[in-house]
N, C-alpha and C positions, 0 to 999 in steps of 0.2 A: 705821418702814420694815421692821424685822424682823417685826413683827406682820402687815404687809401680805403679805410673802412667805409666811409661815406660812399665812395665810388663803387665798392663791392655791393653794398646794400642797394644802391641805385640800379646797378646792373641786374641784381636778382629780381627786382620788380619789373624790369623791362624785358627780361627773357620770356618769350612766349612758352607756355607749357604745351606739351603735346598730348592730345587726347588718347593716344595709343599707349597702352601699358604693356610692359614685358614681364613675364613671369621668370624669376631667377631663383632657383633653389627653393621654391615654395614661397617666395616673398614677392608680393606685387609691388613693383617699382615704377613710378611714373617718371619719364625722362624729360629733361629740359633740352631744348634745341639751342645750340650756340653756334654762331657762324664766325669763327675767328678769321680775320683777314691775314694774309701773309705778313709776317712781322710781329704778330701778337705773341708776346712771350708768356710762358706759363705751362702748366700741366693740364691735360685734357684727357679724361678717362670715361669709357663707356663699358657697358656689360660686354663680356667677351663674345657673346653670340650676335651682337649688334655690330655691323661693319662701321669702322671709323668714318668712312665716306658719307654715312648718313648723318653724322655730327649730332647724335643724340647722347650727350654727355650727362653722366650722373654725378661726376666729381670734377671740379675745376679749381686750380690754384694759381695765383700769380707768382712772379719770381720771388717775392718776399714771403711766399708760402701762406698768404691769407687765402682761405679756401671757401668754396661753396659746395655743399652736398645737397642734392635734390632728393627729398624724402616725400614720396607721394606728390602733392602739389606744393609743398613747402620748400623754400630755399633756406637751408641752415648755414649761417655764417660761422666758420670755424677758425681757430687760431692754431698755428703750428707750435707744438711744444718741444719736439726734438726729432732728430734723425739719427738712426743707428745703422752704421754700415757694417757689412760682414762680407766674407768671401763669396757668398751666394747672391748678394745684391744689397738692398737697403730697405729699412722700414721707416716710414715717416708717420709721426704721431700728431693727431689733431684733436682739439677738444672745443666744446661749447657747452652751454648749460644743458645738462642731462644727455649729452652726446659725447662719445669717444670713438674716434676712427683711427684705424691703422691701415695705411697703404703699404703693403708688402710687395716689393718689386723683386722678382727673381730672375727675369730675363730682360736684357737690354741690348739693343742693336741700333747703330746709326742708320737712319733712313736716308737722309741727305745732310749736307753740311749744316749744322745748327739745329737739327731736329733728331731726337732720339726716340725710338719706339720702345715700349715697355709692355710686359705681361706680368700679371701678379694677382693679388687678392685685395679686396677691400673688406676689412672686418669692422662691423658697426655695432656699437653697444649704445642702446637708447633705453635708459632706465634699466629694467631687468631683462629686456629683450636683447638677444644677440643674433647677428646674421653675418654670414661670410659670403661674399660675391666674387666670382671670377671676373676680372676686368682686364682690359687692355687699353693702351692709350699712347700718348706721346708728350714730349716736352719740346717746346720751341725756346731757343735761347736768343 
């Protein structure tokens, strides 16, 4: 578990940040560029108006659900707290010091064997600030 945390921190420092910012619902979000090679397992989410083919992800999580959220130029390391499943989809809860995120997935479809595409929202609470972003992404198994 400790090795995984060190790996995520190392990756967050190695990921190049993109100088281009996207405006999403009045929030200026700088995106990180990640290039997963085929076989990389985990969750990869971008703002809904950004094509997944551009690989500008703002939220990434590994299969053990340790996550990285890109806020401005900062990479925030998050821990998974719980997943709540419902008939409409599922909500995954993540937290870090002064950050709480909820990834609410309402649409899922299998893209290819081993890869599922998702649409949903990412709710972010940082201190007293609250934001909700429309996201889409995928999970590689």
